[in-house]
CHARMM-style PDB file with segment names, atoms N, HN, CA, C and O in Angstrom:
ATOM      1  N   UNK     1      10.812 -13.077   0.781  1.00  0.00      PROA
ATOM      2  CA  UNK     1      10.381 -12.190  -0.270  1.00  0.00      PROA
ATOM      3  C   UNK     1       9.993 -10.858   0.254  1.00  0.00      PROA
ATOM      4  O   UNK     1      10.442  -9.799  -0.183  1.00  0.00      PROA
ATOM      5  N   UNK     2       9.092 -10.980   1.264  1.00  0.00      PROA
ATOM      6  HN  UNK     2       8.728 -11.841   1.619  1.00  0.00      PROA
ATOM      7  CA  UNK     2       8.643  -9.629   1.867  1.00  0.00      PROA
ATOM      8  C   UNK     2       9.367  -8.984   3.060  1.00  0.00      PROA
ATOM      9  O   UNK     2       8.819  -8.123   3.748  1.00  0.00      PROA
ATOM     10  N   UNK     3      10.650  -9.438   3.289  1.00  0.00      PROA
ATOM     11  HN  UNK     3      11.095 -10.138   2.730  1.00  0.00      PROA
ATOM     12  CA  UNK     3      11.333  -8.878   4.454  1.00  0.00      PROA
ATOM     13  C   UNK     3      11.602  -7.389   4.258  1.00  0.00      PROA
ATOM     14  O   UNK     3      11.730  -6.607   5.201  1.00  0.00      PROA
ATOM     15  N   UNK     4      11.685  -7.019   2.858  1.00  0.00      PROA
ATOM     16  HN  UNK     4      11.581  -7.654   2.093  1.00  0.00      PROA
ATOM     17  CA  UNK     4      12.037  -5.730   2.610  1.00  0.00      PROA
ATOM     18  C   UNK     4      10.950  -4.732   3.141  1.00  0.00      PROA
ATOM     19  O   UNK     4      11.228  -3.543   3.293  1.00  0.00      PROA
ATOM     20  N   UNK     5       9.663  -5.255   3.430  1.00  0.00      PROA
ATOM     21  HN  UNK     5       9.437  -6.221   3.306  1.00  0.00      PROA
ATOM     22  CA  UNK     5       8.537  -4.450   3.620  1.00  0.00      PROA
ATOM     23  C   UNK     5       8.723  -3.746   4.943  1.00  0.00      PROA
ATOM     24  O   UNK     5       8.143  -2.691   5.198  1.00  0.00      PROA
ATOM     25  N   UNK     6       9.572  -4.370   5.806  1.00  0.00      PROA
ATOM     26  HN  UNK     6      10.044  -5.228   5.599  1.00  0.00      PROA
ATOM     27  CA  UNK     6       9.947  -3.934   7.191  1.00  0.00      PROA
ATOM     28  C   UNK     6      10.609  -2.630   7.116  1.00  0.00      PROA
ATOM     29  O   UNK     6      10.382  -1.740   7.935  1.00  0.00      PROA
ATOM     30  N   UNK     7      11.471  -2.504   6.083  1.00  0.00      PROA
ATOM     31  HN  UNK     7      11.655  -3.226   5.417  1.00  0.00      PROA
ATOM     32  CA  UNK     7      12.356  -1.332   5.864  1.00  0.00      PROA
ATOM     33  C   UNK     7      11.568  -0.160   5.447  1.00  0.00      PROA
ATOM     34  O   UNK     7      12.046   0.951   5.678  1.00  0.00      PROA
ATOM     35  N   UNK     8      10.495  -0.250   4.899  1.00  0.00      PROA
ATOM     36  HN  UNK     8      10.106  -1.152   4.710  1.00  0.00      PROA
ATOM     37  CA  UNK     8       9.566   0.991   4.466  1.00  0.00      PROA
ATOM     38  C   UNK     8       8.356   1.252   5.516  1.00  0.00      PROA
ATOM     39  O   UNK     8       7.598   2.198   5.304  1.00  0.00      PROA
ATOM     40  N   UNK     9       8.187   0.481   6.560  1.00  0.00      PROA
ATOM     41  HN  UNK     9       8.803  -0.288   6.732  1.00  0.00      PROA
ATOM     42  CA  UNK     9       7.338   0.772   7.602  1.00  0.00      PROA
ATOM     43  C   UNK     9       7.437   2.204   8.070  1.00  0.00      PROA
ATOM     44  O   UNK     9       8.522   2.658   8.433  1.00  0.00      PROA
ATOM     45  N   UNK    10       6.364   2.907   8.070  1.00  0.00      PROA
ATOM     46  HN  UNK    10       5.483   2.538   7.775  1.00  0.00      PROA
ATOM     47  CA  UNK    10       6.184   4.263   8.550  1.00  0.00      PROA
ATOM     48  C   UNK    10       6.544   5.276   7.423  1.00  0.00      PROA
ATOM     49  O   UNK    10       6.555   6.475   7.703  1.00  0.00      PROA
ATOM     50  N   UNK    11       6.815   4.889   6.265  1.00  0.00      PROA
ATOM     51  HN  UNK    11       6.805   3.915   6.038  1.00  0.00      PROA
ATOM     52  CA  UNK    11       7.011   5.555   5.015  1.00  0.00      PROA
ATOM     53  C   UNK    11       5.889   5.760   3.983  1.00  0.00      PROA
ATOM     54  O   UNK    11       4.937   4.980   3.971  1.00  0.00      PROA
ATOM     55  N   UNK    12       5.962   6.671   3.215  1.00  0.00      PROA
ATOM     56  HN  UNK    12       6.735   7.304   3.225  1.00  0.00      PROA
ATOM     57  CA  UNK    12       4.870   6.722   2.263  1.00  0.00      PROA
ATOM     58  C   UNK    12       5.174   5.799   1.026  1.00  0.00      PROA
ATOM     59  O   UNK    12       6.317   5.762   0.571  1.00  0.00      PROA
ATOM     60  N   UNK    13       4.169   5.063   0.488  1.00  0.00      PROA
ATOM     61  HN  UNK    13       3.240   5.093   0.859  1.00  0.00      PROA
ATOM     62  CA  UNK    13       4.623   3.929  -0.509  1.00  0.00      PROA
ATOM     63  C   UNK    13       3.387   4.021  -1.424  1.00  0.00      PROA
ATOM     64  O   UNK    13       2.296   4.433  -1.028  1.00  0.00      PROA
ATOM     65  N   UNK    14       3.641   3.610  -2.667  1.00  0.00      PROA
ATOM     66  HN  UNK    14       4.527   3.276  -2.989  1.00  0.00      PROA
ATOM     67  CA  UNK    14       2.707   3.235  -3.693  1.00  0.00      PROA
ATOM     68  C   UNK    14       2.582   1.778  -3.708  1.00  0.00      PROA
ATOM     69  O   UNK    14       3.581   1.069  -3.835  1.00  0.00      PROA
ATOM     70  N   UNK    15       1.299   1.251  -3.573  1.00  0.00      PROA
ATOM     71  HN  UNK    15       0.488   1.827  -3.470  1.00  0.00      PROA
ATOM     72  CA  UNK    15       1.183  -0.166  -3.508  1.00  0.00      PROA
ATOM     73  C   UNK    15       0.365  -0.366  -4.806  1.00  0.00      PROA
ATOM     74  O   UNK    15      -0.790   0.049  -4.898  1.00  0.00      PROA
ATOM     75  N   UNK    16       1.020  -1.032  -5.830  1.00  0.00      PROA
ATOM     76  HN  UNK    16       1.959  -1.369  -5.754  1.00  0.00      PROA
ATOM     77  CA  UNK    16       0.426  -1.395  -7.045  1.00  0.00      PROA
ATOM     78  C   UNK    16      -0.192  -2.741  -7.012  1.00  0.00      PROA
ATOM     79  O   UNK    16       0.465  -3.774  -6.884  1.00  0.00      PROA
ATOM     80  N   UNK    17      -1.522  -2.689  -7.135  1.00  0.00      PROA
ATOM     81  HN  UNK    17      -2.056  -1.850  -7.239  1.00  0.00      PROA
ATOM     82  CA  UNK    17      -2.305  -4.011  -7.017  1.00  0.00      PROA
ATOM     83  C   UNK    17      -2.547  -4.830  -8.259  1.00  0.00      PROA
ATOM     84  O   UNK    17      -2.609  -4.267  -9.352  1.00  0.00      PROA
ATOM     85  N   UNK    18      -2.679  -6.065  -8.147  1.00  0.00      PROA
ATOM     86  HN  UNK    18      -2.628  -6.523  -7.259  1.00  0.00      PROA
ATOM     87  CA  UNK    18      -3.159  -6.713  -9.403  1.00  0.00      PROA
ATOM     88  C   UNK    18      -4.495  -6.304  -9.913  1.00  0.00      PROA
ATOM     89  O   UNK    18      -5.425  -6.158  -9.120  1.00  0.00      PROA
ATOM     90  N   UNK    19      -4.636  -6.122 -11.124  1.00  0.00      PROA
ATOM     91  HN  UNK    19      -3.881  -6.241 -11.768  1.00  0.00      PROA
ATOM     92  CA  UNK    19      -5.866  -5.499 -11.662  1.00  0.00      PROA
ATOM     93  C   UNK    19      -5.771  -3.991 -12.044  1.00  0.00      PROA
ATOM     94  O   UNK    19      -6.704  -3.427 -12.616  1.00  0.00      PROA
ATOM     95  N   UNK    20      -4.579  -3.338 -11.701  1.00  0.00      PROA
ATOM     96  HN  UNK    20      -3.820  -3.796 -11.237  1.00  0.00      PROA
ATOM     97  CA  UNK    20      -4.490  -2.028 -12.091  1.00  0.00      PROA
ATOM     98  C   UNK    20      -4.680  -0.693 -11.290  1.00  0.00      PROA
ATOM     99  O   UNK    20      -4.399   0.421 -11.732  1.00  0.00      PROA
ATOM    100  N   UNK    21      -5.202  -0.963 -10.036  1.00  0.00      PROA
ATOM    101  HN  UNK    21      -5.430  -1.868  -9.677  1.00  0.00      PROA
ATOM    102  CA  UNK    21      -5.366  -0.027  -8.890  1.00  0.00      PROA
ATOM    103  C   UNK    21      -4.072   0.140  -8.237  1.00  0.00      PROA
ATOM    104  O   UNK    21      -3.145  -0.668  -8.254  1.00  0.00      PROA
ATOM    105  N   UNK    22      -4.111   1.341  -7.627  1.00  0.00      PROA
ATOM    106  HN  UNK    22      -4.865   1.998  -7.613  1.00  0.00      PROA
ATOM    107  CA  UNK    22      -2.730   1.611  -6.992  1.00  0.00      PROA
ATOM    108  C   UNK    22      -3.292   2.441  -5.565  1.00  0.00      PROA
ATOM    109  O   UNK    22      -4.184   3.289  -5.569  1.00  0.00      PROA
ATOM    110  N   UNK    23      -2.678   2.058  -4.596  1.00  0.00      PROA
ATOM    111  HN  UNK    23      -1.954   1.369  -4.593  1.00  0.00      PROA
ATOM    112  CA  UNK    23      -2.861   2.857  -3.264  1.00  0.00      PROA
ATOM    113  C   UNK    23      -1.680   3.589  -2.895  1.00  0.00      PROA
ATOM    114  O   UNK    23      -0.549   3.103  -2.910  1.00  0.00      PROA
ATOM    115  N   UNK    24      -1.976   4.814  -2.551  1.00  0.00      PROA
ATOM    116  HN  UNK    24      -2.894   5.208  -2.539  1.00  0.00      PROA
ATOM    117  CA  UNK    24      -0.869   5.797  -2.062  1.00  0.00      PROA
ATOM    118  C   UNK    24      -1.132   5.991  -0.602  1.00  0.00      PROA
ATOM    119  O   UNK    24      -2.199   6.485  -0.237  1.00  0.00      PROA
ATOM    120  N   UNK    25      -0.132   5.595   0.320  1.00  0.00      PROA
ATOM    121  HN  UNK    25       0.735   5.194   0.024  1.00  0.00      PROA
ATOM    122  CA  UNK    25      -0.474   5.750   1.755  1.00  0.00      PROA
ATOM    123  C   UNK    25       0.762   5.408   2.507  1.00  0.00      PROA
ATOM    124  O   UNK    25       1.757   4.928   1.963  1.00  0.00      PROA
ATOM    125  N   UNK    26       0.663   5.685   3.834  1.00  0.00      PROA
ATOM    126  HN  UNK    26      -0.145   6.075   4.275  1.00  0.00      PROA
ATOM    127  CA  UNK    26       1.737   5.327   4.820  1.00  0.00      PROA
ATOM    128  C   UNK    26       1.684   3.853   5.164  1.00  0.00      PROA
ATOM    129  O   UNK    26       0.733   3.389   5.793  1.00  0.00      PROA
ATOM    130  N   UNK    27       2.677   3.135   4.762  1.00  0.00      PROA
ATOM    131  HN  UNK    27       3.450   3.512   4.251  1.00  0.00      PROA
ATOM    132  CA  UNK    27       2.716   1.826   5.239  1.00  0.00      PROA
ATOM    133  C   UNK    27       2.909   1.601   6.881  1.00  0.00      PROA
ATOM    134  O   UNK    27       4.013   1.668   7.421  1.00  0.00      PROA
ATOM    135  N   UNK    28       1.775   1.349   7.530  1.00  0.00      PROA
ATOM    136  HN  UNK    28       0.878   1.295   7.091  1.00  0.00      PROA
ATOM    137  CA  UNK    28       1.862   1.672   8.984  1.00  0.00      PROA
ATOM    138  C   UNK    28       2.299   0.364   9.778  1.00  0.00      PROA
ATOM    139  O   UNK    28       2.930   0.466  10.830  1.00  0.00      PROA
ATOM    140  N   UNK    29       1.917  -0.956   9.203  1.00  0.00      PROA
ATOM    141  HN  UNK    29       1.404  -1.039   8.348  1.00  0.00      PROA
ATOM    142  CA  UNK    29       2.275  -2.083   9.790  1.00  0.00      PROA
ATOM    143  C   UNK    29       2.348  -3.327   8.868  1.00  0.00      PROA
ATOM    144  O   UNK    29       1.471  -3.455   8.013  1.00  0.00      PROA
ATOM    145  N   UNK    30       3.243  -4.167   8.969  1.00  0.00      PROA
ATOM    146  HN  UNK    30       3.955  -4.063   9.663  1.00  0.00      PROA
ATOM    147  CA  UNK    30       3.490  -5.248   8.125  1.00  0.00      PROA
ATOM    148  C   UNK    30       3.339  -6.575   9.163  1.00  0.00      PROA
ATOM    149  O   UNK    30       4.174  -6.884  10.013  1.00  0.00      PROA
ATOM    150  N   UNK    31       2.208  -7.207   8.918  1.00  0.00      PROA
ATOM    151  HN  UNK    31       1.529  -6.956   8.227  1.00  0.00      PROA
ATOM    152  CA  UNK    31       1.952  -8.448   9.817  1.00  0.00      PROA
ATOM    153  C   UNK    31       1.421  -9.589   9.149  1.00  0.00      PROA
ATOM    154  O   UNK    31       0.293  -9.631   8.657  1.00  0.00      PROA
ATOM    155  N   UNK    32       2.316 -10.581   9.140  1.00  0.00      PROA
ATOM    156  HN  UNK    32       3.232 -10.547   9.539  1.00  0.00      PROA
ATOM    157  CA  UNK    32       2.110 -11.816   8.300  1.00  0.00      PROA
ATOM    158  C   UNK    32       1.702 -11.581   6.779  1.00  0.00      PROA
ATOM    159  O   UNK    32       2.396 -10.866   6.057  1.00  0.00      PROA
ATOM    160  N   UNK    33       0.623 -12.171   6.351  1.00  0.00      PROA
ATOM    161  HN  UNK    33       0.060 -12.752   6.938  1.00  0.00      PROA
ATOM    162  CA  UNK    33       0.158 -11.824   4.939  1.00  0.00      PROA
ATOM    163  C   UNK    33      -0.460 -10.457   4.705  1.00  0.00      PROA
ATOM    164  O   UNK    33      -0.909 -10.232   3.581  1.00  0.00      PROA
ATOM    165  N   UNK    34      -0.526  -9.583   5.579  1.00  0.00      PROA
ATOM    166  HN  UNK    34      -0.161  -9.766   6.491  1.00  0.00      PROA
ATOM    167  CA  UNK    34      -1.260  -8.421   5.576  1.00  0.00      PROA
ATOM    168  C   UNK    34      -0.438  -7.046   5.586  1.00  0.00      PROA
ATOM    169  O   UNK    34       0.527  -7.011   6.351  1.00  0.00      PROA
ATOM    170  N   UNK    35      -0.683  -6.048   4.910  1.00  0.00      PROA
ATOM    171  HN  UNK    35      -1.467  -6.076   4.289  1.00  0.00      PROA
ATOM    172  CA  UNK    35      -0.013  -4.826   5.271  1.00  0.00      PROA
ATOM    173  C   UNK    35      -1.227  -3.813   5.477  1.00  0.00      PROA
ATOM    174  O   UNK    35      -2.319  -3.912   4.917  1.00  0.00      PROA
ATOM    175  N   UNK    36      -0.853  -2.842   6.360  1.00  0.00      PROA
ATOM    176  HN  UNK    36       0.033  -2.762   6.815  1.00  0.00      PROA
ATOM    177  CA  UNK    36      -1.809  -1.952   6.873  1.00  0.00      PROA
ATOM    178  C   UNK    36      -1.392  -0.670   6.418  1.00  0.00      PROA
ATOM    179  O   UNK    36      -0.236  -0.334   6.676  1.00  0.00      PROA
ATOM    180  N   UNK    37      -2.180   0.156   5.745  1.00  0.00      PROA
ATOM    181  HN  UNK    37      -3.119  -0.117   5.536  1.00  0.00      PROA
ATOM    182  CA  UNK    37      -1.798   1.384   5.270  1.00  0.00      PROA
ATOM    183  C   UNK    37      -2.766   2.515   6.095  1.00  0.00      PROA
ATOM    184  O   UNK    37      -3.916   2.244   6.438  1.00  0.00      PROA
ATOM    185  N   UNK    38      -2.216   3.622   6.316  1.00  0.00      PROA
ATOM    186  HN  UNK    38      -1.282   3.842   6.037  1.00  0.00      PROA
ATOM    187  CA  UNK    38      -2.975   4.871   6.727  1.00  0.00      PROA
ATOM    188  C   UNK    38      -2.860   6.008   5.829  1.00  0.00      PROA
ATOM    189  O   UNK    38      -2.016   5.985   4.933  1.00  0.00      PROA
ATOM    190  N   UNK    39      -3.736   7.128   6.011  1.00  0.00      PROA
ATOM    191  HN  UNK    39      -4.422   7.147   6.738  1.00  0.00      PROA
ATOM    192  CA  UNK    39      -3.592   8.199   5.137  1.00  0.00      PROA
ATOM    193  C   UNK    39      -3.537   7.849   3.778  1.00  0.00      PROA
ATOM    194  O   UNK    39      -2.635   8.236   3.035  1.00  0.00      PROA
ATOM    195  N   UNK    40      -4.656   6.985   3.353  1.00  0.00      PROA
ATOM    196  HN  UNK    40      -5.389   6.670   3.956  1.00  0.00      PROA
ATOM    197  CA  UNK    40      -4.518   6.206   2.010  1.00  0.00      PROA
ATOM    198  C   UNK    40      -5.322   7.014   0.986  1.00  0.00      PROA
ATOM    199  O   UNK    40      -6.324   7.619   1.367  1.00  0.00      PROA
ATOM    200  N   UNK    41      -4.953   7.053  -0.229  1.00  0.00      PROA
ATOM    201  HN  UNK    41      -4.139   6.562  -0.539  1.00  0.00      PROA
ATOM    202  CA  UNK    41      -5.693   7.427  -1.434  1.00  0.00      PROA
ATOM    203  C   UNK    41      -5.689   6.304  -2.438  1.00  0.00      PROA
ATOM    204  O   UNK    41      -4.687   5.623  -2.657  1.00  0.00      PROA
ATOM    205  N   UNK    42      -6.839   6.137  -3.037  1.00  0.00      PROA
ATOM    206  HN  UNK    42      -7.653   6.690  -2.859  1.00  0.00      PROA
ATOM    207  CA  UNK    42      -7.139   5.226  -4.083  1.00  0.00      PROA
ATOM    208  C   UNK    42      -6.795   5.838  -5.453  1.00  0.00      PROA
ATOM    209  O   UNK    42      -7.523   6.773  -5.785  1.00  0.00      PROA
ATOM    210  N   UNK    43      -5.781   5.468  -6.342  1.00  0.00      PROA
ATOM    211  HN  UNK    43      -5.190   4.708  -6.072  1.00  0.00      PROA
ATOM    212  CA  UNK    43      -5.464   5.918  -7.669  1.00  0.00      PROA
ATOM    213  C   UNK    43      -6.145   4.929  -8.585  1.00  0.00      PROA
ATOM    214  O   UNK    43      -5.752   3.763  -8.561  1.00  0.00      PROA
ATOM    215  N   UNK    44      -7.196   5.306  -9.445  1.00  0.00      PROA
ATOM    216  HN  UNK    44      -7.515   6.254  -9.465  1.00  0.00      PROA
ATOM    217  CA  UNK    44      -7.640   4.372 -10.449  1.00  0.00      PROA
ATOM    218  C   UNK    44      -8.000   5.253 -11.660  1.00  0.00      PROA
ATOM    219  O   UNK    44      -8.635   6.279 -11.417  1.00  0.00      PROA
ATOM    220  N   UNK    45      -7.705   5.005 -12.804  1.00  0.00      PROA
ATOM    221  HN  UNK    45      -7.190   4.171 -13.001  1.00  0.00      PROA
ATOM    222  CA  UNK    45      -8.069   5.564 -14.129  1.00  0.00      PROA
ATOM    223  C   UNK    45      -7.882   6.993 -14.028  1.00  0.00      PROA
ATOM    224  O   UNK    45      -8.739   7.711 -14.542  1.00  0.00      PROA
ATOM    225  N   UNK    46      -6.834   7.547 -13.409  1.00  0.00      PROA
ATOM    226  HN  UNK    46      -6.137   6.963 -12.992  1.00  0.00      PROA
ATOM    227  CA  UNK    46      -6.430   8.955 -13.337  1.00  0.00      PROA
ATOM    228  C   UNK    46      -7.243   9.563 -12.222  1.00  0.00      PROA
ATOM    229  O   UNK    46      -7.005  10.763 -12.086  1.00  0.00      PROA
ATOM    230  N   UNK    47      -8.086   9.099 -11.434  1.00  0.00      PROA
ATOM    231  HN  UNK    47      -8.280   8.124 -11.544  1.00  0.00      PROA
ATOM    232  CA  UNK    47      -8.864   9.767 -10.349  1.00  0.00      PROA
ATOM    233  C   UNK    47      -8.029   9.348  -9.165  1.00  0.00      PROA
ATOM    234  O   UNK    47      -7.348   8.325  -9.103  1.00  0.00      PROA
ATOM    235  N   UNK    48      -8.177  10.331  -8.173  1.00  0.00      PROA
ATOM    236  HN  UNK    48      -8.730  11.163  -8.224  1.00  0.00      PROA
ATOM    237  CA  UNK    48      -7.621  10.080  -6.883  1.00  0.00      PROA
ATOM    238  C   UNK    48      -8.816  10.215  -5.750  1.00  0.00      PROA
ATOM    239  O   UNK    48      -9.399  11.295  -5.661  1.00  0.00      PROA
ATOM    240  N   UNK    49      -9.114   9.319  -5.042  1.00  0.00      PROA
ATOM    241  HN  UNK    49      -8.640   8.441  -5.114  1.00  0.00      PROA
ATOM    242  CA  UNK    49     -10.093   9.131  -4.079  1.00  0.00      PROA
ATOM    243  C   UNK    49      -9.521   9.012  -2.674  1.00  0.00      PROA
ATOM    244  O   UNK    49      -8.797   8.044  -2.444  1.00  0.00      PROA
ATOM    245  N   UNK    50      -9.746   9.807  -1.804  1.00  0.00      PROA
ATOM    246  HN  UNK    50     -10.335  10.594  -1.990  1.00  0.00      PROA
ATOM    247  CA  UNK    50      -9.360   9.644  -0.333  1.00  0.00      PROA
ATOM    248  C   UNK    50     -10.138   8.398   0.237  1.00  0.00      PROA
ATOM    249  O   UNK    50     -11.328   8.162   0.027  1.00  0.00      PROA
ATOM    250  N   UNK    51      -9.239   7.608   1.021  1.00  0.00      PROA
ATOM    251  HN  UNK    51      -8.272   7.799   1.192  1.00  0.00      PROA
ATOM    252  CA  UNK    51     -10.041   6.477   1.620  1.00  0.00      PROA
ATOM    253  C   UNK    51      -9.945   6.777   3.333  1.00  0.00      PROA
ATOM    254  O   UNK    51      -8.867   7.052   3.860  1.00  0.00      PROA
ATOM    255  N   UNK    52     -11.077   6.692   4.015  1.00  0.00      PROA
ATOM    256  HN  UNK    52     -11.953   6.468   3.588  1.00  0.00      PROA
ATOM    257  CA  UNK    52     -11.063   6.721   5.393  1.00  0.00      PROA
ATOM    258  C   UNK    52     -10.675   5.675   6.098  1.00  0.00      PROA
ATOM    259  O   UNK    52     -10.939   4.558   5.654  1.00  0.00      PROA
ATOM    260  N   UNK    53     -10.057   5.794   7.183  1.00  0.00      PROA
ATOM    261  HN  UNK    53      -9.842   6.701   7.544  1.00  0.00      PROA
ATOM    262  CA  UNK    53      -9.638   4.620   8.152  1.00  0.00      PROA
ATOM    263  C   UNK    53      -8.345   4.014   7.738  1.00  0.00      PROA
ATOM    264  O   UNK    53      -7.596   4.615   6.967  1.00  0.00      PROA
ATOM    265  N   UNK    54      -8.074   2.903   8.199  1.00  0.00      PROA
ATOM    266  HN  UNK    54      -8.682   2.415   8.825  1.00  0.00      PROA
ATOM    267  CA  UNK    54      -6.853   1.973   7.707  1.00  0.00      PROA
ATOM    268  C   UNK    54      -7.380   1.192   6.642  1.00  0.00      PROA
ATOM    269  O   UNK    54      -8.562   0.870   6.521  1.00  0.00      PROA
ATOM    270  N   UNK    55      -6.406   0.893   5.844  1.00  0.00      PROA
ATOM    271  HN  UNK    55      -5.446   1.155   5.941  1.00  0.00      PROA
ATOM    272  CA  UNK    55      -6.672  -0.017   4.641  1.00  0.00      PROA
ATOM    273  C   UNK    55      -5.835  -1.286   4.915  1.00  0.00      PROA
ATOM    274  O   UNK    55      -4.643  -1.195   5.212  1.00  0.00      PROA
ATOM    275  N   UNK    56      -6.399  -2.335   4.823  1.00  0.00      PROA
ATOM    276  HN  UNK    56      -7.367  -2.410   4.582  1.00  0.00      PROA
ATOM    277  CA  UNK    56      -5.781  -3.648   5.061  1.00  0.00      PROA
ATOM    278  C   UNK    56      -5.635  -4.251   3.699  1.00  0.00      PROA
ATOM    279  O   UNK    56      -6.645  -4.254   2.995  1.00  0.00      PROA
ATOM    280  N   UNK    57      -4.426  -4.809   3.179  1.00  0.00      PROA
ATOM    281  HN  UNK    57      -3.606  -4.807   3.751  1.00  0.00      PROA
ATOM    282  CA  UNK    57      -4.123  -5.338   1.881  1.00  0.00      PROA
ATOM    283  C   UNK    57      -3.493  -6.710   1.979  1.00  0.00      PROA
ATOM    284  O   UNK    57      -2.436  -6.840   2.595  1.00  0.00      PROA
ATOM    285  N   UNK    58      -4.114  -7.783   1.378  1.00  0.00      PROA
ATOM    286  HN  UNK    58      -4.973  -7.677   0.878  1.00  0.00      PROA
ATOM    287  CA  UNK    58      -3.428  -9.140   1.395  1.00  0.00      PROA
ATOM    288  C   UNK    58      -2.201  -8.867   0.414  1.00  0.00      PROA
ATOM    289  O   UNK    58      -2.261  -8.153  -0.587  1.00  0.00      PROA
ATOM    290  N   UNK    59      -1.083  -9.552   0.867  1.00  0.00      PROA
ATOM    291  HN  UNK    59      -1.034 -10.132   1.680  1.00  0.00      PROA
ATOM    292  CA  UNK    59       0.088  -9.498   0.032  1.00  0.00      PROA
ATOM    293  C   UNK    59      -0.063 -10.156  -1.203  1.00  0.00      PROA
ATOM    294  O   UNK    59       0.505  -9.714  -2.201  1.00  0.00      PROA
ATOM    295  N   UNK    60      -0.792 -11.200  -1.246  1.00  0.00      PROA
ATOM    296  HN  UNK    60      -1.254 -11.559  -0.435  1.00  0.00      PROA
ATOM    297  CA  UNK    60      -1.066 -11.894  -2.548  1.00  0.00      PROA
ATOM    298  C   UNK    60      -1.772 -11.057  -3.648  1.00  0.00      PROA
ATOM    299  O   UNK    60      -1.800 -11.489  -4.800  1.00  0.00      PROA
ATOM    300  N   UNK    61      -2.348  -9.861  -3.321  1.00  0.00      PROA
ATOM    301  HN  UNK    61      -2.325  -9.510  -2.385  1.00  0.00      PROA
ATOM    302  CA  UNK    61      -2.983  -9.026  -4.286  1.00  0.00      PROA
ATOM    303  C   UNK    61      -2.178  -7.806  -4.802  1.00  0.00      PROA
ATOM    304  O   UNK    61      -2.644  -6.918  -5.516  1.00  0.00      PROA
ATOM    305  N   UNK    62      -0.701  -7.894  -4.270  1.00  0.00      PROA
ATOM    306  HN  UNK    62      -0.323  -8.615  -3.690  1.00  0.00      PROA
ATOM    307  CA  UNK    62       0.158  -6.912  -4.644  1.00  0.00      PROA
ATOM    308  C   UNK    62       1.115  -7.290  -5.766  1.00  0.00      PROA
ATOM    309  O   UNK    62       1.868  -8.263  -5.717  1.00  0.00      PROA
ATOM    310  N   UNK    63       1.011  -6.361  -6.869  1.00  0.00      PROA
ATOM    311  HN  UNK    63       0.399  -5.571  -6.909  1.00  0.00      PROA
ATOM    312  CA  UNK    63       1.948  -6.549  -7.864  1.00  0.00      PROA
ATOM    313  C   UNK    63       3.328  -6.146  -7.501  1.00  0.00      PROA
ATOM    314  O   UNK    63       4.221  -6.970  -7.697  1.00  0.00      PROA
ATOM    315  N   UNK    64       3.648  -4.885  -6.954  1.00  0.00      PROA
ATOM    316  HN  UNK    64       2.923  -4.215  -6.795  1.00  0.00      PROA
ATOM    317  CA  UNK    64       4.776  -4.495  -6.478  1.00  0.00      PROA
ATOM    318  C   UNK    64       4.509  -3.198  -5.712  1.00  0.00      PROA
ATOM    319  O   UNK    64       3.453  -2.577  -5.829  1.00  0.00      PROA
ATOM    320  N   UNK    65       5.540  -2.812  -4.907  1.00  0.00      PROA
ATOM    321  HN  UNK    65       6.399  -3.316  -4.812  1.00  0.00      PROA
ATOM    322  CA  UNK    65       5.358  -1.562  -3.982  1.00  0.00      PROA
ATOM    323  C   UNK    65       6.585  -0.732  -4.323  1.00  0.00      PROA
ATOM    324  O   UNK    65       7.720  -1.190  -4.448  1.00  0.00      PROA
ATOM    325  N   UNK    66       6.197   0.652  -4.472  1.00  0.00      PROA
ATOM    326  HN  UNK    66       5.275   1.024  -4.371  1.00  0.00      PROA
ATOM    327  CA  UNK    66       7.269   1.632  -4.632  1.00  0.00      PROA
ATOM    328  C   UNK    66       7.311   2.543  -3.230  1.00  0.00      PROA
ATOM    329  O   UNK    66       6.325   3.050  -2.694  1.00  0.00      PROA
ATOM    330  N   UNK    67       8.653   2.622  -2.785  1.00  0.00      PROA
ATOM    331  HN  UNK    67       9.453   2.211  -3.221  1.00  0.00      PROA
ATOM    332  CA  UNK    67       8.874   3.420  -1.480  1.00  0.00      PROA
ATOM    333  C   UNK    67       9.206   4.802  -2.024  1.00  0.00      PROA
ATOM    334  O   UNK    67      10.182   4.890  -2.769  1.00  0.00      PROA
ATOM    335  N   UNK    68       8.474   5.929  -1.722  1.00  0.00      PROA
ATOM    336  HN  UNK    68       7.681   5.857  -1.117  1.00  0.00      PROA
ATOM    337  CA  UNK    68       8.723   7.200  -2.066  1.00  0.00      PROA
ATOM    338  C   UNK    68       9.762   7.947  -1.137  1.00  0.00      PROA
ATOM    339  O   UNK    68       9.914   7.648   0.048  1.00  0.00      PROA
ATOM    340  N   UNK    69      10.455   8.934  -1.774  1.00  0.00      PROA
ATOM    341  HN  UNK    69      10.332   9.177  -2.737  1.00  0.00      PROA
ATOM    342  CA  UNK    69      11.470   9.588  -0.885  1.00  0.00      PROA
ATOM    343  C   UNK    69      10.764  10.535   0.114  1.00  0.00      PROA
ATOM    344  OT1 UNK    69      11.426  11.170   0.936  1.00  0.00      PROA
TER     345      UNK     69
END
């Protein structure tokens, strides 16, 4: 199911999480059940908040991913 995530490594993506939050970042690495994002911003209720460091997301918390051009 998640084999496609390798095709978007090192690309900017929108990661839509269960619960309505969205992460905008560069998918840096896909490792087992985890995705690692860099240069990330949290989008929630119309607000955009920069996030410092790497963000690690469990795949089970992801609703869907959009690969940006």
